[in-house]
MARLO-404726 format. One record per residue: residue number from 1; residue in one letter; chain; z, y, x of N, C-alpha, C, O in turn. Coordinates in pm, 1 decimal, decimal comma. Last residue first. Layout:
% MARLO-404726
<node><i>NUM</i><aa>a</aa><ch>A</ch><n_w>Z</n_w><n_v>Y</n_v><n_u>X</n_u><ca_w>Z</ca_w><ca_v>Y</ca_v><ca_u>X</ca_u><c_w>Z</c_w><c_v>Y</c_v><c_u>X</c_u><o_w>Z</o_w><o_v>Y</o_v><o_u>X</o_u></node>
...
END
This chain:
% MARLO-404726
<node><i>53</i><aa>q</aa><ch>A</ch><n_w>-9749,4</n_w><n_v>9252,5</n_v><n_u>-13846,5</n_u><ca_w>-9770,7</ca_w><ca_v>9166,6</ca_v><ca_u>-13708,6</ca_u><c_w>-9910,5</c_w><c_v>9148,8</c_v><c_u>-13713,4</c_u><o_w>-9967,9</o_w><o_v>9086,6</o_v><o_u>-13624,0</o_u></node>
<node><i>52</i><aa>l</aa><ch>A</ch><n_w>-9576,5</n_w><n_v>9423,5</n_v><n_u>-14020,2</n_u><ca_w>-9717,5</ca_w><ca_v>9480,8</ca_v><ca_u>-13911,9</ca_u><c_w>-9753,8</c_w><c_v>9388,7</c_v><c_u>-13804,6</c_u><o_w>-9784,3</o_w><o_v>9426,7</o_v><o_u>-13691,6</o_u></node>
<node><i>51</i><aa>f</aa><ch>A</ch><n_w>-9353,0</n_w><n_v>9330,8</n_v><n_u>-14107,5</n_u><ca_w>-9469,7</ca_w><ca_v>9334,0</ca_v><ca_u>-14176,9</ca_u><c_w>-9605,3</c_w><c_v>9361,0</c_v><c_u>-14115,0</c_u><o_w>-9715,9</o_w><o_v>9325,3</o_v><o_u>-14155,6</o_u></node>
<node><i>50</i><aa>y</aa><ch>A</ch><n_w>-9173,8</n_w><n_v>9306,9</n_v><n_u>-13863,1</n_u><ca_w>-9232,6</ca_w><ca_v>9170,8</ca_v><ca_u>-13955,7</ca_u><c_w>-9343,2</c_w><c_v>9209,3</c_v><c_u>-14052,8</c_u><o_w>-9426,1</o_w><o_v>9122,7</o_v><o_u>-14080,7</o_u></node>
<node><i>49</i><aa>r</aa><ch>A</ch><n_w>-9146,2</n_w><n_v>9578,4</n_v><n_u>-13759,2</n_u><ca_w>-9140,5</ca_w><ca_v>9438,0</ca_v><ca_u>-13701,3</ca_u><c_w>-9190,8</c_w><c_v>9339,4</c_v><c_u>-13759,0</c_u><o_w>-9267,8</o_w><o_v>9272,7</o_v><o_u>-13689,9</o_u></node>
<node><i>48</i><aa>e</aa><ch>A</ch><n_w>-9160,5</n_w><n_v>9763,7</n_v><n_u>-13962,0</n_u><ca_w>-9269,1</ca_w><ca_v>9764,5</ca_v><ca_u>-13817,1</ca_u><c_w>-9255,3</c_w><c_v>9641,6</c_v><c_u>-13778,8</c_u><o_w>-9360,8</o_w><o_v>9581,1</o_v><o_u>-13759,9</o_u></node>
<node><i>47</i><aa>l</aa><ch>A</ch><n_w>-8956,1</n_w><n_v>9685,9</n_v><n_u>-14116,0</n_u><ca_w>-9077,2</ca_w><ca_v>9678,4</ca_v><ca_u>-14159,8</ca_u><c_w>-9182,1</c_w><c_v>9659,4</c_v><c_u>-14045,0</c_u><o_w>-9264,9</o_w><o_v>9568,9</o_v><o_u>-14034,9</o_u></node>
<node><i>46</i><aa>g</aa><ch>A</ch><n_w>-8736,6</n_w><n_v>9695,8</n_v><n_u>-13901,4</n_u><ca_w>-8775,2</ca_w><ca_v>9566,8</ca_v><ca_u>-13982,5</ca_u><c_w>-8915,6</c_w><c_v>9573,6</c_v><c_u>-14054,2</c_u><o_w>-8987,0</o_w><o_v>9473,4</o_v><o_u>-14052,3</o_u></node>
<node><i>45</i><aa>w</aa><ch>A</ch><n_w>-8739,0</n_w><n_v>9982,3</n_v><n_u>-13890,8</n_u><ca_w>-8789,8</ca_w><ca_v>9894,5</ca_v><ca_u>-13789,9</ca_u><c_w>-8817,9</c_w><c_v>9758,3</c_v><c_u>-13823,6</c_u><o_w>-8918,5</o_w><o_v>9704,1</o_v><o_u>-13777,7</o_u></node>
<node><i>44</i><aa>g</aa><ch>A</ch><n_w>-8668,0</n_w><n_v>10054,9</n_v><n_u>-14135,2</n_u><ca_w>-8818,1</ca_w><ca_v>10088,6</ca_v><ca_u>-14101,2</ca_u><c_w>-8841,4</c_w><c_v>10009,7</c_v><c_u>-13992,2</c_u><o_w>-8953,8</o_w><o_v>9960,7</o_v><o_u>-13981,0</o_u></node>
<node><i>43</i><aa>f</aa><ch>A</ch><n_w>-8382,4</n_w><n_v>9932,0</n_v><n_u>-14151,3</n_u><ca_w>-8507,9</ca_w><ca_v>9890,9</ca_v><ca_u>-14293,0</ca_u><c_w>-8654,7</c_w><c_v>9942,0</c_v><c_u>-14227,1</c_u><o_w>-8755,1</o_w><o_v>9878,8</o_v><o_u>-14260,0</o_u></node>
<node><i>42</i><aa>i</aa><ch>A</ch><n_w>-8282,6</n_w><n_v>10039,3</n_v><n_u>-13956,3</n_u><ca_w>-8286,0</ca_w><ca_v>9908,7</ca_v><ca_u>-13947,5</ca_u><c_w>-8421,0</c_w><c_v>9868,7</c_v><c_u>-14022,4</c_u><o_w>-8520,7</o_w><o_v>9807,0</o_v><o_u>-13984,8</o_u></node>
<node><i>41</i><aa>f</aa><ch>A</ch><n_w>-8255,7</n_w><n_v>10306,0</n_v><n_u>-14075,4</n_u><ca_w>-8330,1</ca_w><ca_v>10306,7</ca_v><ca_u>-13938,0</ca_u><c_w>-8357,8</c_w><c_v>10160,7</c_v><c_u>-13942,2</c_u><o_w>-8478,8</o_w><o_v>10141,6</o_v><o_u>-13929,9</o_u></node>
<node><i>40</i><aa>i</aa><ch>A</ch><n_w>-8084,2</n_w><n_v>10264,3</n_v><n_u>-14302,5</n_u><ca_w>-8236,4</ca_w><ca_v>10325,8</ca_v><ca_u>-14318,2</ca_u><c_w>-8314,9</c_w><c_v>10280,0</c_v><c_u>-14198,1</c_u><o_w>-8423,7</o_w><o_v>10223,8</o_v><o_u>-14210,6</o_u></node>
<node><i>39</i><aa>l</aa><ch>A</ch><n_w>-7870,2</n_w><n_v>10189,9</n_v><n_u>-14161,5</n_u><ca_w>-7949,3</ca_w><ca_v>10097,8</ca_v><ca_u>-14239,8</ca_u><c_w>-8073,5</c_w><c_v>10140,1</c_v><c_u>-14282,3</c_u><o_w>-8165,8</o_w><o_v>10060,3</o_v><o_u>-14298,8</o_u></node>
<node><i>38</i><aa>l</aa><ch>A</ch><n_w>-7782,1</n_w><n_v>10397,8</n_v><n_u>-14011,0</n_u><ca_w>-7842,2</ca_w><ca_v>10306,6</ca_v><ca_u>-13934,5</ca_u><c_w>-7894,6</c_w><c_v>10187,2</c_v><c_u>-14009,5</c_u><o_w>-7952,4</o_w><o_v>10095,3</o_v><o_u>-13951,4</o_u></node>
<node><i>37</i><aa>g</aa><ch>A</ch><n_w>-7760,8</n_w><n_v>10590,8</n_v><n_u>-14234,8</n_u><ca_w>-7846,1</ca_w><ca_v>10637,4</ca_v><ca_u>-14141,9</ca_u><c_w>-7892,3</c_w><c_v>10522,9</c_v><c_u>-14051,8</c_u><o_w>-8008,2</o_w><o_v>10522,8</o_v><o_u>-14010,1</o_u></node>
<node><i>36</i><aa>i</aa><ch>A</ch><n_w>-7532,2</n_w><n_v>10469,2</n_v><n_u>-14332,0</n_u><ca_w>-7636,8</ca_w><ca_v>10491,0</ca_v><ca_u>-14409,9</ca_u><c_w>-7742,2</c_w><c_v>10515,5</c_v><c_u>-14312,3</c_u><o_w>-7830,1</o_w><o_v>10429,7</o_v><o_u>-14321,0</o_u></node>
<node><i>35</i><aa>g</aa><ch>A</ch><n_w>-7333,9</n_w><n_v>10484,7</n_v><n_u>-14098,1</n_u><ca_w>-7394,4</ca_w><ca_v>10348,3</ca_v><ca_u>-14176,0</ca_u><c_w>-7517,1</c_w><c_v>10363,8</c_v><c_u>-14253,7</c_u><o_w>-7604,6</o_w><o_v>10277,7</o_v><o_u>-14244,5</o_u></node>
<node><i>34</i><aa>w</aa><ch>A</ch><n_w>-7283,4</n_w><n_v>10739,6</n_v><n_u>-14072,1</n_u><ca_w>-7351,3</ca_w><ca_v>10668,7</ca_v><ca_u>-13970,6</ca_u><c_w>-7412,3</c_w><c_v>10539,8</c_v><c_u>-14027,6</c_u><o_w>-7526,4</o_w><o_v>10501,1</o_v><o_u>-14002,4</o_u></node>
<node><i>33</i><aa>l</aa><ch>A</ch><n_w>-7179,5</n_w><n_v>10813,6</n_v><n_u>-14330,6</n_u><ca_w>-7308,2</ca_w><ca_v>10867,6</ca_v><ca_u>-14317,8</ca_u><c_w>-7362,4</c_w><c_v>10818,0</c_v><c_u>-14203,9</c_u><o_w>-7484,5</o_w><o_v>10831,9</o_v><o_u>-14196,0</o_u></node>
<node><i>32</i><aa>k</aa><ch>A</ch><n_w>-6926,8</n_w><n_v>10658,3</n_v><n_u>-14313,9</n_u><ca_w>-7030,0</ca_w><ca_v>10644,1</ca_v><ca_u>-14417,2</ca_u><c_w>-7160,3</c_w><c_v>10665,2</c_v><c_u>-14401,2</c_u><o_w>-7249,2</o_w><o_v>10586,6</o_v><o_u>-14433,9</o_u></node>
<node><i>31</i><aa>i</aa><ch>A</ch><n_w>-6827,1</n_w><n_v>10771,7</n_v><n_u>-14104,3</n_u><ca_w>-6869,6</ca_w><ca_v>10651,6</ca_v><ca_u>-14071,7</ca_u><c_w>-7001,1</c_w><c_v>10637,1</c_v><c_u>-14173,1</c_u><o_w>-7119,3</o_w><o_v>10616,2</o_v><o_u>-14145,8</o_u></node>
<node><i>30</i><aa>d</aa><ch>A</ch><n_w>-6870,2</n_w><n_v>11091,4</n_v><n_u>-13971,2</n_u><ca_w>-6823,6</ca_w><ca_v>11022,9</ca_v><ca_u>-14087,1</ca_u><c_w>-6904,9</c_w><c_v>10886,1</c_v><c_u>-14076,4</c_u><o_w>-7024,2</o_w><o_v>10883,1</o_v><o_u>-14046,4</o_u></node>
<node><i>29</i><aa>m</aa><ch>A</ch><n_w>-6775,6</n_w><n_v>11145,7</n_v><n_u>-13608,7</n_u><ca_w>-6890,3</ca_w><ca_v>11188,5</ca_v><ca_u>-13742,2</ca_u><c_w>-6808,5</c_w><c_v>11053,6</c_v><c_u>-13847,8</c_u><o_w>-6729,2</o_w><o_v>10964,3</o_v><o_u>-13817,9</o_u></node>
<node><i>28</i><aa>v</aa><ch>A</ch><n_w>-6481,6</n_w><n_v>11305,2</n_v><n_u>-13482,9</n_u><ca_w>-6589,4</ca_w><ca_v>11193,0</ca_v><ca_u>-13511,5</ca_u><c_w>-6679,2</c_w><c_v>11214,0</c_v><c_u>-13635,4</c_u><o_w>-6656,4</o_w><o_v>11283,0</o_v><o_u>-13734,7</o_u></node>
<node><i>27</i><aa>q</aa><ch>A</ch><n_w>-6490,3</n_w><n_v>11647,2</n_v><n_u>-13427,7</n_u><ca_w>-6430,3</ca_w><ca_v>11542,7</ca_v><ca_u>-13484,4</ca_u><c_w>-6554,5</c_w><c_v>11424,1</c_v><c_u>-13482,1</c_u><o_w>-6676,3</o_w><o_v>11441,8</o_v><o_u>-13480,3</o_u></node>
<node><i>26</i><aa>p</aa><ch>A</ch><n_w>-6671,8</n_w><n_v>11870,5</n_v><n_u>-13370,5</n_u><ca_w>-6585,9</ca_w><ca_v>11836,5</ca_v><ca_u>-13260,5</ca_u><c_w>-6489,5</c_w><c_v>11695,6</c_v><c_u>-13299,8</c_u><o_w>-6422,5</o_w><o_v>11642,4</o_v><o_u>-13211,3</o_u></node>
<node><i>25</i><aa>f</aa><ch>A</ch><n_w>-6899,1</n_w><n_v>11805,3</n_v><n_u>-13550,0</n_u><ca_w>-6920,7</ca_w><ca_v>11794,8</ca_v><ca_u>-13438,1</ca_u><c_w>-6765,4</c_w><c_v>11749,1</c_v><c_u>-13356,3</c_u><o_w>-6741,9</o_w><o_v>11641,6</o_v><o_u>-13301,1</o_u></node>
<node><i>24</i><aa>k</aa><ch>A</ch><n_w>-6987,1</n_w><n_v>11729,5</n_v><n_u>-13810,1</n_u><ca_w>-6863,0</ca_w><ca_v>11703,1</ca_v><ca_u>-13781,5</ca_u><c_w>-6845,8</c_w><c_v>11717,5</c_v><c_u>-13630,6</c_u><o_w>-6771,1</o_w><o_v>11633,5</o_v><o_u>-13580,4</o_u></node>
<node><i>23</i><aa>t</aa><ch>A</ch><n_w>-7276,0</n_w><n_v>11810,0</n_v><n_u>-13826,2</n_u><ca_w>-7176,2</ca_w><ca_v>11875,2</ca_v><ca_u>-13903,9</ca_u><c_w>-7025,5</c_w><c_v>11836,3</c_v><c_u>-13891,9</c_u><o_w>-6942,4</o_w><o_v>11901,1</o_v><o_u>-13955,5</o_u></node>
<node><i>22</i><aa>v</aa><ch>A</ch><n_w>-7408,1</n_w><n_v>11627,9</n_v><n_u>-13567,6</n_u><ca_w>-7390,0</ca_w><ca_v>11814,8</ca_v><ca_u>-13585,1</ca_u><c_w>-7262,2</c_w><c_v>11848,9</c_v><c_u>-13667,4</c_u><o_w>-7162,5</o_w><o_v>11899,9</o_v><o_u>-13616,2</o_u></node>
<node><i>21</i><aa>f</aa><ch>A</ch><n_w>-7351,2</n_w><n_v>11392,9</n_v><n_u>-13687,8</n_u><ca_w>-7314,5</ca_w><ca_v>11415,2</ca_v><ca_u>-13572,7</ca_u><c_w>-7281,2</c_w><c_v>11593,9</c_v><c_u>-13544,1</c_u><o_w>-7179,3</o_w><o_v>11656,4</o_v><o_u>-13514,6</o_u></node>
<node><i>20</i><aa>g</aa><ch>A</ch><n_w>-7523,6</n_w><n_v>11409,9</n_v><n_u>-13949,2</n_u><ca_w>-7353,0</ca_w><ca_v>11355,4</ca_v><ca_u>-13943,9</ca_u><c_w>-7314,0</c_w><c_v>11401,3</c_v><c_u>-13823,1</c_u><o_w>-7214,7</o_w><o_v>11472,3</o_v><o_u>-13839,5</o_u></node>
<node><i>19</i><aa>i</aa><ch>A</ch><n_w>-7757,2</n_w><n_v>11441,9</n_v><n_u>-13819,7</n_u><ca_w>-7691,0</ca_w><ca_v>11552,6</ca_v><ca_u>-13910,5</ca_u><c_w>-7553,4</c_w><c_v>11545,0</c_v><c_u>-13929,4</c_u><o_w>-7475,2</o_w><o_v>11640,0</o_v><o_u>-13928,5</o_u></node>
<node><i>18</i><aa>a</aa><ch>A</ch><n_w>-7795,2</n_w><n_v>11229,8</n_v><n_u>-13688,6</n_u><ca_w>-7782,9</ca_w><ca_v>11341,1</ca_v><ca_u>-13633,7</ca_u><c_w>-7726,6</c_w><c_v>11454,8</c_v><c_u>-13738,3</c_u><o_w>-7651,0</o_w><o_v>11545,8</o_v><o_u>-13704,4</o_u></node>
<node><i>17</i><aa>i</aa><ch>A</ch><n_w>-7811,2</n_w><n_v>11038,5</n_v><n_u>-13895,6</n_u><ca_w>-7735,4</ca_w><ca_v>11006,9</ca_v><ca_u>-13800,5</ca_u><c_w>-7687,3</c_w><c_v>11177,2</c_v><c_u>-13702,6</c_u><o_w>-7575,8</o_w><o_v>11215,5</o_v><o_u>-13667,4</o_u></node>
<node><i>16</i><aa>a</aa><ch>A</ch><n_w>-8047,3</n_w><n_v>11130,8</n_v><n_u>-14031,0</n_u><ca_w>-7915,6</ca_w><ca_v>11138,7</ca_v><ca_u>-14123,5</ca_u><c_w>-7795,5</c_w><c_v>11111,2</c_v><c_u>-14005,6</c_u><o_w>-7686,3</o_w><o_v>11164,0</o_v><o_u>-14026,6</o_u></node>
<node><i>15</i><aa>l</aa><ch>A</ch><n_w>-8264,8</n_w><n_v>11111,7</n_v><n_u>-13825,6</n_u><ca_w>-8210,1</ca_w><ca_v>11264,4</ca_v><ca_u>-13876,5</ca_u><c_w>-8087,8</c_w><c_v>11258,0</c_v><c_u>-13946,9</c_u><o_w>-8012,7</o_w><o_v>11355,4</o_v><o_u>-13941,0</o_u></node>
<node><i>14</i><aa>l</aa><ch>A</ch><n_w>-8276,4</n_w><n_v>10841,7</n_v><n_u>-13833,6</n_u><ca_w>-8217,3</ca_w><ca_v>10924,2</ca_v><ca_u>-13723,6</ca_u><c_w>-8167,9</c_w><c_v>11051,2</c_v><c_u>-13752,5</c_u><o_w>-8058,9</o_w><o_v>11096,8</o_v><o_u>-13717,8</o_u></node>
<node><i>13</i><aa>g</aa><ch>A</ch><n_w>-8362,2</n_w><n_v>10793,5</n_v><n_u>-14051,9</n_u><ca_w>-8243,7</ca_w><ca_v>10730,4</ca_v><ca_u>-14043,9</ca_u><c_w>-8214,9</c_w><c_v>10813,8</c_v><c_u>-13936,9</c_u><o_w>-8106,1</o_w><o_v>10869,9</o_v><o_u>-13950,1</o_u></node>
<node><i>12</i><aa>s</aa><ch>A</ch><n_w>-8611,7</n_w><n_v>10913,4</n_v><n_u>-14042,9</n_u><ca_w>-8537,1</ca_w><ca_v>10977,9</ca_v><ca_u>-14141,9</ca_u><c_w>-8366,4</c_w><c_v>10921,1</c_v><c_u>-14101,5</c_u><o_w>-8267,6</o_w><o_v>10992,6</o_v><o_u>-14118,3</o_u></node>
<node><i>11</i><aa>a</aa><ch>A</ch><n_w>-8725,4</n_w><n_v>10771,0</n_v><n_u>-13874,6</n_u><ca_w>-8726,2</ca_w><ca_v>10899,6</ca_v><ca_u>-13830,0</ca_u><c_w>-8591,6</c_w><c_v>10961,7</c_v><c_u>-13928,7</c_u><o_w>-8500,4</o_w><o_v>11035,4</o_v><o_u>-13891,2</o_u></node>
<node><i>10</i><aa>q</aa><ch>A</ch><n_w>-8784,5</n_w><n_v>10530,6</n_v><n_u>-14010,4</n_u><ca_w>-8718,3</ca_w><ca_v>10539,6</ca_v><ca_u>-13879,7</ca_u><c_w>-8668,0</c_w><c_v>10670,1</c_v><c_u>-13858,0</c_u><o_w>-8551,9</o_w><o_v>10675,4</o_v><o_u>-13817,6</o_u></node>
<node><i>9</i><aa>v</aa><ch>A</ch><n_w>-8947,7</n_w><n_v>10643,9</n_v><n_u>-14203,3</n_u><ca_w>-8816,7</ca_w><ca_v>10573,6</ca_v><ca_u>-14223,2</ca_u><c_w>-8743,5</c_w><c_v>10591,4</c_v><c_u>-14137,6</c_u><o_w>-8639,9</o_w><o_v>10656,2</o_v><o_u>-14153,0</o_u></node>
<node><i>8</i><aa>v</aa><ch>A</ch><n_w>-9161,3</n_w><n_v>10704,1</n_v><n_u>-14060,3</n_u><ca_w>-9138,1</ca_w><ca_v>10806,9</ca_v><ca_u>-14133,7</ca_u><c_w>-8967,0</c_w><c_v>10783,7</c_v><c_u>-14150,7</c_u><o_w>-8880,2</o_w><o_v>10866,9</o_v><o_u>-14124,3</o_u></node>
<node><i>7</i><aa>k</aa><ch>A</ch><n_w>-9248,2</n_w><n_v>10458,9</n_v><n_u>-13953,4</n_u><ca_w>-9225,4</ca_w><ca_v>10538,8</ca_v><ca_u>-13874,0</ca_u><c_w>-9144,4</c_w><c_v>10680,9</c_v><c_u>-13909,3</c_u><o_w>-9083,8</o_w><o_v>10751,3</o_v><o_u>-13828,5</o_u></node>
<node><i>6</i><aa>s</aa><ch>A</ch><n_w>-9341,0</n_w><n_v>10322,6</n_v><n_u>-14208,7</n_u><ca_w>-9202,7</ca_w><ca_v>10261,3</ca_v><ca_u>-14113,0</ca_u><c_w>-9158,4</c_w><c_v>10375,0</c_v><c_u>-14022,2</c_u><o_w>-9037,2</o_w><o_v>10392,5</o_v><o_u>-14009,9</o_u></node>
<node><i>5</i><aa>l</aa><ch>A</ch><n_w>-9552,0</n_w><n_v>10513,3</n_v><n_u>-14243,8</n_u><ca_w>-9448,1</ca_w><ca_v>10509,3</ca_v><ca_u>-14367,7</ca_u><c_w>-9310,4</c_w><c_v>10441,6</c_v><c_u>-14279,8</c_u><o_w>-9199,3</o_w><o_v>10494,6</o_v><o_u>-14281,7</o_u></node>
<node><i>4</i><aa>y</aa><ch>A</ch><n_w>-9732,0</n_w><n_v>10426,1</n_v><n_u>-14055,2</n_u><ca_w>-9660,4</ca_w><ca_v>10561,9</ca_v><ca_u>-14040,5</ca_u><c_w>-9537,8</c_w><c_v>10584,0</c_v><c_u>-14157,3</c_u><o_w>-9447,2</o_w><o_v>10666,6</o_v><o_u>-14146,1</o_u></node>
<node><i>3</i><aa>f</aa><ch>A</ch><n_w>-9769,1</n_w><n_v>10159,6</n_v><n_u>-14110,0</n_u><ca_w>-9722,9</ca_w><ca_v>10201,3</ca_v><ca_u>-13972,0</ca_u><c_w>-9647,4</c_w><c_v>10331,0</c_v><c_u>-13982,3</c_u><o_w>-9534,8</o_w><o_v>10351,3</o_v><o_u>-13936,8</o_u></node>
<node><i>2</i><aa>l</aa><ch>A</ch><n_w>-9902,6</n_w><n_v>10187,9</n_v><n_u>-14346,0</n_u><ca_w>-9758,7</ca_w><ca_v>10097,9</ca_v><ca_u>-14371,9</ca_u><c_w>-9690,4</c_w><c_v>10142,8</c_v><c_u>-14211,6</c_u><o_w>-9568,6</o_w><o_v>10157,1</o_v><o_u>-14201,0</o_u></node>
<node><i>1</i><aa>m</aa><ch>A</ch><n_w>-10158,0</n_w><n_v>10253,2</n_v><n_u>-14298,2</n_u><ca_w>-10073,0</ca_w><ca_v>10347,9</ca_v><ca_u>-14331,6</ca_u><c_w>-9919,9</c_w><c_v>10284,1</c_v><c_u>-14352,0</c_u><o_w>-9827,8</o_w><o_v>10362,5</o_v><o_u>-14375,1</o_u></node>
END
């Protein structure tokens, strides 16, 4: 169950980055949204990497 939770968290982080990229397409994306998406993704990756051994 924790495996699926970590994958959902990773996917939501990637989705946040993708939404930020699409909404600001001609310009550079918002750095705050990129940072939030990256932190969410890293949290999910860490959950999978260190708690599911």
